[in-house]
DRENPA-3360 file (N, C-alpha, C; in nm, 2 decimals, always signed):
BEGIN
1 = MNASIDEK = +0.07/-0.11/+0.02/+0.00/+0.00/+0.00/+0.09/+0.12/+0.01 ~ +0.12/+0.18/-0.12/+0.21/+0.30/-0.14/+0.12/+0.44/-0.15 ~ +0.00/+0.43/-0.22/-0.08/+0.56/-0.22/-0.16/+0.60/-0.07 ~ -0.13/+0.73/-0.06/-0.18/+0.79/+0.09/-0.31/+0.77/+0.09 ~ -0.37/+0.78/+0.01/-0.54/+0.76/+0.04/-0.56/+0.63/+0.07 ~ -0.47/+0.52/+0.05/-0.50/+0.39/+0.09/-0.46/+0.39/+0.22 ~ -0.34/+0.43/+0.26/-0.29/+0.45/+0.39/-0.36/+0.51/+0.50 ~ -0.43/+0.62/+0.45/-0.52/+0.70/+0.53/-0.65/+0.61/+0.58;
9 = KLAVWLGE = -0.70/+0.54/+0.46/-0.80/+0.45/+0.49/-0.78/+0.34/+0.56 ~ -0.66/+0.26/+0.57/-0.60/+0.15/+0.65/-0.59/+0.22/+0.79 ~ -0.54/+0.32/+0.79/-0.49/+0.37/+0.93/-0.63/+0.36/+1.02 ~ -0.74/+0.38/+1.00/-0.84/+0.40/+1.07/-0.86/+0.26/+1.18 ~ -0.79/+0.14/+1.12/-0.79/+0.02/+1.21/-0.70/+0.04/+1.34 ~ -0.62/+0.16/+1.31/-0.51/+0.17/+1.41/-0.58/+0.25/+1.55 ~ -0.56/+0.24/+1.67/-0.58/+0.36/+1.76/-0.49/+0.47/+1.73 ~ -0.40/+0.46/+1.69/-0.30/+0.57/+1.64/-0.19/+0.51/+1.57;
17 = VPAVDARV = -0.13/+0.57/+1.45/-0.04/+0.54/+1.35/+0.09/+0.55/+1.43 ~ +0.16/+0.42/+1.42/+0.30/+0.40/+1.51/+0.41/+0.48/+1.46 ~ +0.49/+0.56/+1.53/+0.61/+0.63/+1.51/+0.70/+0.54/+1.47 ~ +0.79/+0.56/+1.39/+0.89/+0.50/+1.35/+1.01/+0.49/+1.45 ~ +1.06/+0.37/+1.52/+1.17/+0.37/+1.62/+1.20/+0.22/+1.59 ~ +1.30/+0.18/+1.70/+1.38/+0.06/+1.67/+1.28/-0.06/+1.76 ~ +1.20/-0.02/+1.83/+1.12/-0.13/+1.93/+1.03/-0.20/+1.84 ~ +1.04/-0.32/+1.91/+0.93/-0.44/+1.84/+0.79/-0.39/+1.84;
25 = QVFAFPYA = +0.73/-0.36/+1.73/+0.57/-0.33/+1.73/+0.50/-0.45/+1.78 ~ +0.39/-0.41/+1.86/+0.30/-0.53/+1.90/+0.14/-0.48/+1.87 ~ +0.11/-0.54/+1.76/-0.04/-0.53/+1.72/-0.14/-0.58/+1.81 ~ -0.20/-0.48/+1.91/-0.26/-0.54/+2.02/-0.44/-0.55/+1.99 ~ -0.48/-0.65/+2.00/-0.66/-0.67/+1.97/-0.70/-0.68/+2.09 ~ -0.82/-0.59/+2.13/-0.90/-0.60/+2.25/-0.99/-0.70/+2.28 ~ -1.05/-0.75/+2.38/-1.13/-0.83/+2.41/-1.27/-0.79/+2.36 ~ -1.37/-0.88/+2.37/-1.50/-0.86/+2.35/-1.56/-0.73/+2.40;
33 = GGSPSVFR = -1.63/-0.62/+2.32/-1.68/-0.51/+2.37/-1.55/-0.39/+2.38 ~ -1.44/-0.44/+2.37/-1.31/-0.36/+2.41/-1.29/-0.25/+2.30 ~ -1.19/-0.16/+2.31/-1.16/-0.06/+2.20/-1.01/-0.02/+2.24 ~ -0.95/+0.07/+2.18/-0.80/+0.08/+2.19/-0.78/+0.14/+2.35 ~ -0.90/+0.19/+2.40/-0.85/+0.27/+2.54/-0.83/+0.15/+2.65 ~ -0.86/+0.01/+2.60/-0.84/-0.10/+2.70/-0.67/-0.09/+2.70 ~ -0.61/-0.06/+2.64/-0.45/-0.06/+2.64/-0.39/+0.07/+2.71 ~ -0.47/+0.16/+2.74/-0.43/+0.27/+2.78/-0.34/+0.28/+2.89;
41 = GWQDLPGH = -0.23/+0.36/+2.90/-0.14/+0.34/+3.00/-0.04/+0.22/+2.97 ~ -0.06/+0.14/+2.91/+0.01/+0.01/+2.91/+0.16/+0.05/+2.85 ~ +0.16/+0.13/+2.76/+0.28/+0.18/+2.69/+0.40/+0.23/+2.79 ~ +0.33/+0.30/+2.90/+0.43/+0.36/+2.98/+0.48/+0.26/+3.11 ~ +0.40/+0.16/+3.11/+0.43/+0.07/+3.22/+0.60/+0.03/+3.21 ~ +0.68/+0.03/+3.32/+0.82/-0.02/+3.31/+0.82/-0.17/+3.28 ~ +0.96/-0.21/+3.26/+0.97/-0.34/+3.23/+0.96/-0.41/+3.07 ~ +0.93/-0.32/+2.98/+0.92/-0.36/+2.83/+0.98/-0.28/+2.75;
49 = NLQLVPIA = +1.01/-0.32/+2.63/+1.06/-0.23/+2.53/+0.98/-0.25/+2.39 ~ +0.86/-0.26/+2.41/+0.76/-0.25/+2.30/+0.69/-0.14/+2.26 ~ +0.66/-0.13/+2.14/+0.58/-0.04/+2.08/+0.46/-0.10/+2.06 ~ +0.33/-0.08/+2.15/+0.19/-0.12/+2.14/+0.12/-0.02/+2.03 ~ +0.07/-0.11/+1.95/-0.02/-0.07/+1.82/-0.16/-0.10/+1.88 ~ -0.27/-0.02/+1.94/-0.37/-0.10/+1.97/-0.46/-0.11/+1.84 ~ -0.56/-0.21/+1.81/-0.65/-0.22/+1.71/-0.77/-0.17/+1.74 ~ -0.83/-0.07/+1.64/-0.97/+0.01/+1.65/-1.06/-0.07/+1.55;
57 = LPGREKRM = -1.13/-0.13/+1.62/-1.26/-0.21/+1.54/-1.37/-0.11/+1.50 ~ -1.47/-0.13/+1.40/-1.57/-0.02/+1.37/-1.67/-0.02/+1.49 ~ -1.72/+0.08/+1.50/-1.83/+0.13/+1.59/-1.82/+0.16/+1.73 ~ -1.68/+0.20/+1.75/-1.67/+0.24/+1.90/-1.54/+0.33/+1.88 ~ -1.52/+0.44/+1.98/-1.44/+0.52/+2.00/-1.44/+0.64/+1.86 ~ -1.32/+0.63/+1.81/-1.30/+0.72/+1.69/-1.38/+0.66/+1.58 ~ -1.42/+0.55/+1.58/-1.49/+0.49/+1.45/-1.65/+0.48/+1.50 ~ -1.70/+0.56/+1.60/-1.83/+0.55/+1.65/-1.94/+0.59/+1.54;
65 = GEPFPESV = -2.05/+0.52/+1.50/-2.13/+0.54/+1.42/-2.13/+0.46/+1.27 ~ -1.99/+0.42/+1.27/-1.98/+0.30/+1.18/-2.04/+0.16/+1.20 ~ -2.10/+0.09/+1.10/-2.17/-0.03/+1.13/-2.06/-0.14/+1.21 ~ -2.13/-0.21/+1.29/-2.07/-0.30/+1.39/-2.01/-0.41/+1.27 ~ -1.90/-0.46/+1.26/-1.87/-0.61/+1.19/-1.97/-0.71/+1.23 ~ -1.98/-0.81/+1.14/-2.07/-0.92/+1.15/-1.99/-1.05/+1.18 ~ -1.86/-1.05/+1.15/-1.79/-1.17/+1.14/-1.66/-1.13/+1.13 ~ -1.59/-1.25/+1.18/-1.42/-1.23/+1.18/-1.37/-1.21/+1.03;
73 = ASIAGELA = -1.43/-1.31/+0.94/-1.39/-1.30/+0.79/-1.42/-1.16/+0.75 ~ -1.53/-1.10/+0.77/-1.55/-0.96/+0.72/-1.47/-0.85/+0.75 ~ -1.36/-0.87/+0.84/-1.29/-0.75/+0.89/-1.12/-0.82/+0.88 ~ -1.11/-0.92/+0.87/-0.97/-0.97/+0.88/-0.87/-0.95/+0.76 ~ -0.93/-0.95/+0.65/-0.85/-0.90/+0.54/-0.80/-0.77/+0.53 ~ -0.92/-0.67/+0.56/-0.88/-0.53/+0.55/-0.78/-0.49/+0.68 ~ -0.80/-0.56/+0.82/-0.72/-0.55/+0.91/-0.56/-0.59/+0.88 ~ -0.56/-0.69/+0.82/-0.45/-0.75/+0.78/-0.34/-0.66/+0.69;
81 = EAVLAHAR = -0.44/-0.61/+0.59/-0.37/-0.50/+0.50/-0.33/-0.39/+0.58 ~ -0.41/-0.32/+0.68/-0.36/-0.21/+0.78/-0.23/-0.27/+0.87 ~ -0.23/-0.37/+0.89/-0.12/-0.42/+0.97/+0.01/-0.41/+0.89 ~ +0.00/-0.47/+0.77/+0.13/-0.47/+0.69/+0.15/-0.35/+0.62 ~ +0.04/-0.27/+0.61/+0.09/-0.12/+0.57/+0.16/-0.04/+0.66 ~ +0.16/-0.06/+0.79/+0.23/-0.02/+0.92/+0.34/-0.08/+0.98 ~ +0.35/-0.21/+0.96/+0.42/-0.32/+1.03/+0.59/-0.28/+0.97 ~ +0.67/-0.30/+1.08/+0.81/-0.29/+1.06/+0.88/-0.43/+1.09;
89 = PPYILLGL = +0.87/-0.53/+1.02/+0.92/-0.66/+1.05/+1.05/-0.64/+1.15 ~ +1.10/-0.73/+1.24/+0.98/-0.84/+1.28/+0.88/-0.74/+1.38 ~ +0.75/-0.80/+1.38/+0.64/-0.75/+1.44/+0.58/-0.86/+1.51 ~ +0.50/-0.86/+1.62/+0.43/-0.95/+1.69/+0.29/-0.90/+1.71 ~ +0.18/-1.01/+1.71/+0.07/-1.00/+1.73/+0.01/-1.03/+1.89 ~ -0.09/-0.95/+1.96/-0.12/-0.99/+2.08/-0.28/-0.98/+2.09 ~ -0.36/-1.07/+2.13/-0.48/-1.08/+2.13/-0.55/-1.14/+2.27 ~ -0.65/-1.03/+2.32/-0.68/-1.05/+2.45/-0.84/-1.13/+2.43;
97 = CFGACVAF = -0.84/-1.25/+2.51/-0.97/-1.30/+2.46/-1.02/-1.34/+2.34 ~ -1.14/-1.30/+2.31/-1.21/-1.27/+2.17/-1.09/-1.24/+2.06 ~ -1.02/-1.13/+2.11/-0.94/-1.05/+2.02/-0.84/-1.16/+1.97 ~ -0.80/-1.25/+2.05/-0.68/-1.34/+1.98/-0.73/-1.40/+1.87 ~ -0.84/-1.44/+1.86/-0.88/-1.53/+1.74/-0.90/-1.43/+1.61 ~ -0.93/-1.31/+1.65/-0.90/-1.18/+1.53/-0.74/-1.20/+1.49 ~ -0.69/-1.18/+1.60/-0.52/-1.16/+1.57/-0.48/-1.29/+1.49 ~ -0.53/-1.41/+1.54/-0.49/-1.52/+1.45/-0.51/-1.54/+1.30;
105 = EVGRIAER = -0.63/-1.46/+1.28/-0.68/-1.48/+1.13/-0.59/-1.38/+1.05 ~ -0.57/-1.26/+1.13/-0.49/-1.15/+1.06/-0.35/-1.21/+1.06 ~ -0.29/-1.29/+1.16/-0.14/-1.35/+1.13/-0.14/-1.45/+1.02 ~ -0.26/-1.52/+1.00/-0.27/-1.64/+0.87/-0.25/-1.55/+0.75 ~ -0.33/-1.45/+0.74/-0.35/-1.36/+0.63/-0.19/-1.31/+0.58 ~ -0.15/-1.27/+0.68/-0.01/-1.19/+0.67/+0.08/-1.30/+0.63 ~ +0.08/-1.41/+0.67/+0.17/-1.52/+0.65/+0.15/-1.58/+0.52 ~ +0.03/-1.59/+0.47/+0.03/-1.60/+0.33/+0.07/-1.50/+0.24;
113 = AGLPPAGL = +0.05/-1.37/+0.28/+0.12/-1.24/+0.19/+0.27/-1.24/+0.20 ~ +0.33/-1.34/+0.26/+0.47/-1.35/+0.29/+0.56/-1.28/+0.40 ~ +0.46/-1.20/+0.49/+0.51/-1.13/+0.58/+0.46/-1.17/+0.72 ~ +0.46/-1.28/+0.78/+0.41/-1.34/+0.87/+0.45/-1.25/+1.01 ~ +0.37/-1.27/+1.12/+0.44/-1.24/+1.26/+0.54/-1.30/+1.32 ~ +0.63/-1.24/+1.38/+0.75/-1.33/+1.44/+0.68/-1.41/+1.56 ~ +0.56/-1.38/+1.60/+0.47/-1.47/+1.71/+0.36/-1.40/+1.73 ~ +0.28/-1.49/+1.83/+0.14/-1.45/+1.84/+0.12/-1.47/+2.00;
121 = VVAGSRAP = +0.09/-1.39/+2.08/+0.08/-1.40/+2.20/-0.09/-1.39/+2.23 ~ -0.15/-1.49/+2.30/-0.28/-1.48/+2.34/-0.31/-1.52/+2.47 ~ -0.43/-1.41/+2.51/-0.44/-1.43/+2.66/-0.62/-1.45/+2.67 ~ -0.63/-1.56/+2.76/-0.76/-1.60/+2.81/-0.86/-1.63/+2.70 ~ -0.80/-1.69/+2.59/-0.88/-1.72/+2.46/-0.90/-1.87/+2.44 ~ -1.00/-1.92/+2.42/-1.02/-2.06/+2.35/-0.92/-2.05/+2.21 ~ -0.88/-2.17/+2.17/-0.82/-2.19/+2.05/-0.92/-2.17/+1.93 ~ -0.88/-2.14/+1.84/-0.99/-2.10/+1.71/-1.07/-2.22/+1.64;
129 = HTPPPVPV = -1.01/-2.34/+1.66/-1.09/-2.46/+1.63/-1.18/-2.50/+1.71 ~ -1.20/-2.43/+1.85/-1.28/-2.50/+1.95/-1.40/-2.40/+1.96 ~ -1.50/-2.45/+2.00/-1.63/-2.36/+2.02/-1.64/-2.26/+2.14 ~ -1.71/-2.16/+2.12/-1.70/-2.05/+2.22/-1.76/-2.10/+2.35 ~ -1.69/-2.11/+2.48/-1.73/-2.17/+2.60/-1.86/-2.13/+2.65 ~ -1.91/-1.98/+2.64/-2.01/-1.93/+2.73/-2.10/-1.86/+2.62 ~ -2.19/-1.92/+2.52/-2.25/-1.85/+2.41/-2.38/-1.77/+2.49 ~ -2.37/-1.64/+2.46/-2.45/-1.55/+2.55/-2.55/-1.45/+2.44;
137 = YGLSQDEF = -2.49/-1.45/+2.31/-2.56/-1.35/+2.22/-2.72/-1.38/+2.23 ~ -2.75/-1.50/+2.21/-2.90/-1.50/+2.19/-2.99/-1.50/+2.33 ~ -2.94/-1.47/+2.44/-3.00/-1.44/+2.57/-3.07/-1.31/+2.57 ~ -3.17/-1.32/+2.64/-3.25/-1.17/+2.67/-3.16/-1.09/+2.73 ~ -3.21/-0.97/+2.72/-3.12/-0.84/+2.75/-3.09/-0.83/+2.90 ~ -3.18/-0.87/+2.98/-3.16/-0.87/+3.10/-3.05/-0.99/+3.15 ~ -3.08/-1.12/+3.10/-2.97/-1.23/+3.11/-2.83/-1.17/+3.06 ~ -2.84/-1.13/+2.94/-2.69/-1.09/+2.86/-2.63/-0.99/+2.97;
145 = IRILHDLR = -2.68/-0.90/+3.02/-2.65/-0.81/+3.11/-2.59/-0.87/+3.22 ~ -2.66/-0.97/+3.30/-2.64/-1.01/+3.43/-2.49/-1.11/+3.42 ~ -2.52/-1.18/+3.34/-2.39/-1.27/+3.28/-2.26/-1.21/+3.26 ~ -2.28/-1.10/+3.19/-2.16/-1.04/+3.15/-2.12/-0.94/+3.24 ~ -2.19/-0.91/+3.34/-2.14/-0.81/+3.45/-2.08/-0.91/+3.56 ~ -2.14/-1.04/+3.60/-2.10/-1.13/+3.67/-1.94/-1.18/+3.63 ~ -1.93/-1.16/+3.49/-1.81/-1.22/+3.44/-1.71/-1.10/+3.42 ~ -1.74/-0.98/+3.45/-1.69/-0.87/+3.45/-1.62/-0.80/+3.31;
153 = FIPDEIFA = -1.71/-0.84/+3.22/-1.70/-0.79/+3.06/-1.78/-0.65/+3.09 ~ -1.87/-0.64/+3.17/-1.92/-0.50/+3.19/-1.88/-0.46/+3.33 ~ -1.81/-0.35/+3.32/-1.76/-0.27/+3.45/-1.86/-0.21/+3.52 ~ -1.82/-0.23/+3.65/-1.94/-0.16/+3.76/-1.96/-0.02/+3.72 ~ -1.86/+0.06/+3.67/-1.89/+0.21/+3.64/-1.99/+0.21/+3.54 ~ -1.98/+0.11/+3.43/-2.08/+0.11/+3.32/-2.22/+0.04/+3.36 ~ -2.21/-0.04/+3.44/-2.33/-0.12/+3.51/-2.40/-0.01/+3.56 ~ -2.36/+0.06/+3.64/-2.46/+0.16/+3.75/-2.50/+0.30/+3.67;
161 = LPELLEMF = -2.47/+0.31/+3.55/-2.53/+0.40/+3.45/-2.59/+0.36/+3.35 ~ -2.72/+0.37/+3.36/-2.82/+0.30/+3.23/-2.78/+0.38/+3.13 ~ -2.76/+0.49/+3.12/-2.74/+0.57/+2.98/-2.62/+0.52/+2.92 ~ -2.52/+0.50/+3.02/-2.37/+0.46/+2.96/-2.39/+0.31/+2.90 ~ -2.46/+0.23/+2.99/-2.50/+0.11/+2.96/-2.56/+0.07/+2.82 ~ -2.66/+0.15/+2.79/-2.72/+0.16/+2.67/-2.62/+0.17/+2.56 ~ -2.55/+0.26/+2.57/-2.44/+0.29/+2.46/-2.36/+0.16/+2.47 ~ -2.33/+0.11/+2.56/-2.20/+0.02/+2.54/-2.23/-0.12/+2.52;
169 = LPQLRADF = -2.39/-0.15/+2.52/-2.42/-0.28/+2.50/-2.43/-0.34/+2.33 ~ -2.45/-0.25/+2.25/-2.45/-0.28/+2.09/-2.33/-0.32/+2.07 ~ -2.21/-0.29/+2.08/-2.08/-0.32/+2.06/-2.04/-0.45/+2.13 ~ -2.10/-0.46/+2.26/-2.04/-0.59/+2.33/-2.15/-0.71/+2.26 ~ -2.28/-0.69/+2.23/-2.36/-0.81/+2.16/-2.28/-0.83/+2.02 ~ -2.23/-0.73/+1.96/-2.19/-0.74/+1.81/-2.06/-0.84/+1.82 ~ -1.96/-0.80/+1.92/-1.85/-0.88/+1.95/-1.88/-1.04/+1.98 ~ -1.98/-1.05/+2.07/-1.99/-1.18/+2.11/-2.06/-1.26/+1.99;
177 = LMDERYRC = -2.14/-1.20/+1.92/-2.20/-1.25/+1.78/-2.08/-1.30/+1.70 ~ -2.00/-1.21/+1.67/-1.88/-1.25/+1.59/-1.79/-1.37/+1.64 ~ -1.78/-1.36/+1.79/-1.71/-1.45/+1.84/-1.80/-1.61/+1.85 ~ -1.90/-1.60/+1.86/-1.97/-1.72/+1.88/-2.02/-1.77/+1.71 ~ -1.99/-1.68/+1.63/-2.00/-1.75/+1.48/-1.86/-1.80/+1.42 ~ -1.75/-1.77/+1.50/-1.64/-1.78/+1.44/-1.57/-1.92/+1.50 ~ -1.54/-2.00/+1.39/-1.47/-2.13/+1.42/-1.37/-2.16/+1.31 ~ -1.25/-2.16/+1.32/-1.16/-2.22/+1.20/-1.18/-2.35/+1.17;
185 = ADALPCCS = -1.19/-2.39/+1.04/-1.24/-2.52/+1.00/-1.13/-2.57/+0.93 ~ -1.01/-2.51/+0.90/-0.91/-2.57/+0.84/-0.81/-2.65/+0.89 ~ -0.76/-2.75/+0.82/-0.68/-2.87/+0.86/-0.58/-2.82/+0.94 ~ -0.55/-2.89/+1.06/-0.43/-2.82/+1.12/-0.34/-2.91/+1.11 ~ -0.22/-2.86/+1.17/-0.18/-2.70/+1.18/-0.20/-2.63/+1.08 ~ -0.24/-2.49/+1.09/-0.29/-2.42/+0.98/-0.20/-2.26/+1.01 ~ -0.11/-2.28/+1.06/+0.00/-2.16/+1.07/+0.15/-2.21/+1.12 ~ +0.24/-2.12/+1.08/+0.37/-2.18/+1.12/+0.44/-2.07/+1.19;
193 = FPVQVMFG = +0.37/-1.96/+1.27/+0.45/-1.89/+1.33/+0.41/-1.95/+1.48 ~ +0.51/-1.90/+1.58/+0.49/-1.94/+1.74/+0.39/-1.88/+1.79 ~ +0.34/-1.97/+1.89/+0.21/-1.88/+1.98/+0.25/-1.90/+2.13 ~ +0.21/-1.81/+2.20/+0.26/-1.82/+2.35/+0.10/-1.79/+2.40 ~ +0.08/-1.88/+2.47/-0.06/-1.89/+2.55/-0.06/-1.83/+2.69 ~ -0.13/-1.76/+2.74/-0.15/-1.69/+2.87/-0.29/-1.72/+2.94 ~ -0.28/-1.76/+3.06/-0.39/-1.81/+3.11/-0.40/-1.75/+3.25 ~ -0.52/-1.73/+3.29/-0.55/-1.70/+3.45/-0.59/-1.84/+3.53;
201 = KRDTITPR = -0.54/-1.85/+3.61/-0.56/-1.97/+3.71/-0.71/-1.97/+3.76 ~ -0.77/-1.89/+3.77/-0.90/-1.88/+3.81/-1.00/-1.84/+3.73 ~ -0.97/-1.88/+3.58/-1.05/-1.85/+3.46/-1.16/-1.96/+3.50 ~ -1.30/-1.91/+3.50/-1.40/-1.99/+3.50/-1.49/-1.99/+3.38 ~ -1.43/-1.93/+3.27/-1.49/-1.92/+3.15/-1.45/-2.02/+3.05 ~ -1.32/-2.00/+3.03/-1.25/-2.08/+2.92/-1.19/-2.19/+2.99 ~ -1.25/-2.32/+2.95/-1.17/-2.43/+2.99/-1.02/-2.43/+2.95 ~ -0.94/-2.49/+3.04/-0.79/-2.49/+3.01/-0.77/-2.58/+2.88;
209 = EQGRAWSE = -0.82/-2.69/+2.86/-0.81/-2.76/+2.75/-0.82/-2.68/+2.63 ~ -0.91/-2.59/+2.63/-0.93/-2.51/+2.51/-0.82/-2.40/+2.50 ~ -0.77/-2.36/+2.60/-0.64/-2.30/+2.60/-0.50/-2.35/+2.53 ~ -0.48/-2.49/+2.60/-0.39/-2.56/+2.55/-0.40/-2.63/+2.43 ~ -0.54/-2.60/+2.35/-0.57/-2.65/+2.23/-0.48/-2.58/+2.11 ~ -0.44/-2.46/+2.15/-0.37/-2.36/+2.05/-0.26/-2.45/+2.00 ~ -0.18/-2.52/+2.07/-0.07/-2.61/+2.03/-0.10/-2.69/+1.89 ~ -0.24/-2.70/+1.86/-0.28/-2.80/+1.75/-0.29/-2.70/+1.62;
217 = CTSAVCGY = -0.28/-2.57/+1.67/-0.30/-2.48/+1.55/-0.17/-2.44/+1.48 ~ -0.06/-2.44/+1.53/+0.07/-2.42/+1.47/+0.18/-2.52/+1.45 ~ +0.25/-2.51/+1.34/+0.37/-2.61/+1.33/+0.48/-2.57/+1.40 ~ +0.49/-2.45/+1.47/+0.62/-2.39/+1.54/+0.59/-2.41/+1.69 ~ +0.67/-2.36/+1.77/+0.67/-2.41/+1.92/+0.54/-2.31/+1.98 ~ +0.47/-2.37/+2.09/+0.38/-2.32/+2.13/+0.38/-2.35/+2.28 ~ +0.38/-2.21/+2.36/+0.41/-2.24/+2.51/+0.29/-2.21/+2.58 ~ +0.29/-2.24/+2.70/+0.15/-2.22/+2.78/+0.18/-2.16/+2.92;
225 = REYPGDQL = +0.13/-2.05/+2.97/+0.18/-2.00/+3.10/+0.06/-1.95/+3.19 ~ +0.05/-2.00/+3.31/-0.08/-1.96/+3.38/-0.04/-1.84/+3.47 ~ -0.13/-1.77/+3.52/-0.10/-1.64/+3.60/-0.22/-1.65/+3.73 ~ -0.19/-1.58/+3.84/-0.28/-1.58/+3.91/-0.41/-1.46/+3.86 ~ -0.52/-1.51/+3.89/-0.64/-1.39/+3.83/-0.73/-1.50/+3.74 ~ -0.83/-1.42/+3.72/-0.95/-1.50/+3.60/-0.90/-1.46/+3.47 ~ -1.01/-1.47/+3.40/-0.96/-1.45/+3.24/-0.93/-1.31/+3.22 ~ -0.96/-1.21/+3.28/-0.91/-1.10/+3.26/-0.78/-1.05/+3.34;
233 = FFAAFAEQ = -0.70/-1.14/+3.39/-0.59/-1.14/+3.46/-0.49/-1.05/+3.41 ~ -0.47/-1.03/+3.29/-0.39/-0.93/+3.23/-0.42/-0.78/+3.26 ~ -0.54/-0.76/+3.31/-0.54/-0.62/+3.35/-0.51/-0.60/+3.50 ~ -0.51/-0.68/+3.57/-0.47/-0.67/+3.70/-0.29/-0.71/+3.71 ~ -0.25/-0.75/+3.62/-0.11/-0.78/+3.60/-0.05/-0.74/+3.46 ~ -0.09/-0.63/+3.44/-0.05/-0.56/+3.31/+0.10/-0.55/+3.30 ~ +0.17/-0.51/+3.41/+0.30/-0.50/+3.40/+0.40/-0.62/+3.38 ~ +0.34/-0.73/+3.45/+0.42/-0.86/+3.46/+0.37/-0.93/+3.30;
241 = FLAETDRF = +0.26/-0.91/+3.26/+0.21/-0.95/+3.13/+0.29/-0.91/+3.00 ~ +0.30/-0.76/+3.03/+0.39/-0.71/+2.93/+0.55/-0.74/+2.94 ~ +0.61/-0.75/+3.05/+0.73/-0.78/+3.05/+0.74/-0.93/+3.00 ~ +0.66/-1.04/+3.03/+0.66/-1.15/+2.96/+0.64/-1.15/+2.82 ~ +0.55/-1.07/+2.77/+0.54/-1.03/+2.62/+0.67/-1.01/+2.56 ~ +0.71/-0.91/+2.63/+0.84/-0.84/+2.59/+0.96/-0.96/+2.56 ~ +0.97/-1.07/+2.69/+1.06/-1.15/+2.66/+1.05/-1.27/+2.55 ~ +0.91/-1.29/+2.51/+0.89/-1.36/+2.39/+0.91/-1.29/+2.27;
249 = ARMWTSPA = +0.87/-1.19/+2.27/+0.94/-1.06/+2.16/+1.08/-1.08/+2.12 ~ +1.15/-1.10/+2.22/+1.29/-1.10/+2.21/+1.35/-1.24/+2.17 ~ +1.29/-1.34/+2.22/+1.31/-1.48/+2.17/+1.26/-1.48/+2.05 ~ +1.16/-1.44/+1.99/+1.10/-1.46/+1.83/+1.18/-1.38/+1.75 ~ +1.23/-1.26/+1.78/+1.30/-1.17/+1.69/+1.47/-1.17/+1.70 ~ +1.52/-1.23/+1.82/+1.66/-1.25/+1.83/+1.70/-1.37/+1.84 ~ +1.76/-1.45/+1.74/+1.76/-1.59/+1.77/+1.86/-1.62/+1.87 ~ +1.95/-1.52/+1.90/+2.06/-1.55/+2.01/+2.00/-1.55/+2.13;
257 = EGMGDGS = +1.88/-1.50/+2.16/+1.82/-1.52/+2.30/+1.77/-1.64/+2.31 ~ +1.75/-1.75/+2.21/+1.72/-1.88/+2.23/+1.57/-1.87/+2.22 ~ +1.51/-2.01/+2.20/+1.36/-2.01/+2.21/+1.32/-2.12/+2.34 ~ +1.23/-2.11/+2.42/+1.18/-2.17/+2.50/+1.04/-2.20/+2.49 ~ +0.96/-2.31/+2.58/+0.83/-2.34/+2.55/+0.74/-2.26/+2.64 ~ +0.79/-2.18/+2.69/+0.71/-2.06/+2.80/+0.63/-2.12/+2.87 ~ +0.67/-2.26/+2.93/+0.57/-2.34/+3.03/+0.64/-2.29/+3.16;
% end
């Protein structure tokens, strides 16, 4: 993508266009209902030397008013174009929960284009070929709200304000619809970049076996690491989580660092 008009069009998929520097880029995909603000403050945390590039999906924050996407397939192609238009290899992808499956599809498209990520970090996510563990899209509004508030996908500060909750629910429902529709049906393994799986020890949403099943998706090394906390452990342990991501980025981009299994 060399034409400036194309670059501007693709840049809407990024929270902000990354500045050119020597750090490894991390294209970061938020969880269901999330937006670039999920990663606010992460760049300034100590213990890492990464350049975070949050992904901006339609229908939220600076893209408010755009239609919500209906499937992962409907956005993966243009998202991959946006990543490749702004990536400085070697780069890595990071996906939180539902965002991990979106990142995985973007990585596969980039690999077919000859510019694969150096690796993929996934947190609190089912493997792409396994079913969604808690289908909620078809529930009544009251049940949908209750369950997702209990699971902490609806923060207390939003839950307490009906006007804010009403604004937030459409993007949350849209993302859970995408998640529940998505399943990778290709023969496994279906990518050749390394994957590092991060999981919360008290995750009551995604079964561990669905997290460990990421190893079936790649012909490269796949590591598995558990943290204290639930599915959203990365919010409570963001500094440690980013430091670990930095460690794997160095392993994947600097052969001299060596490769580990992450366990």
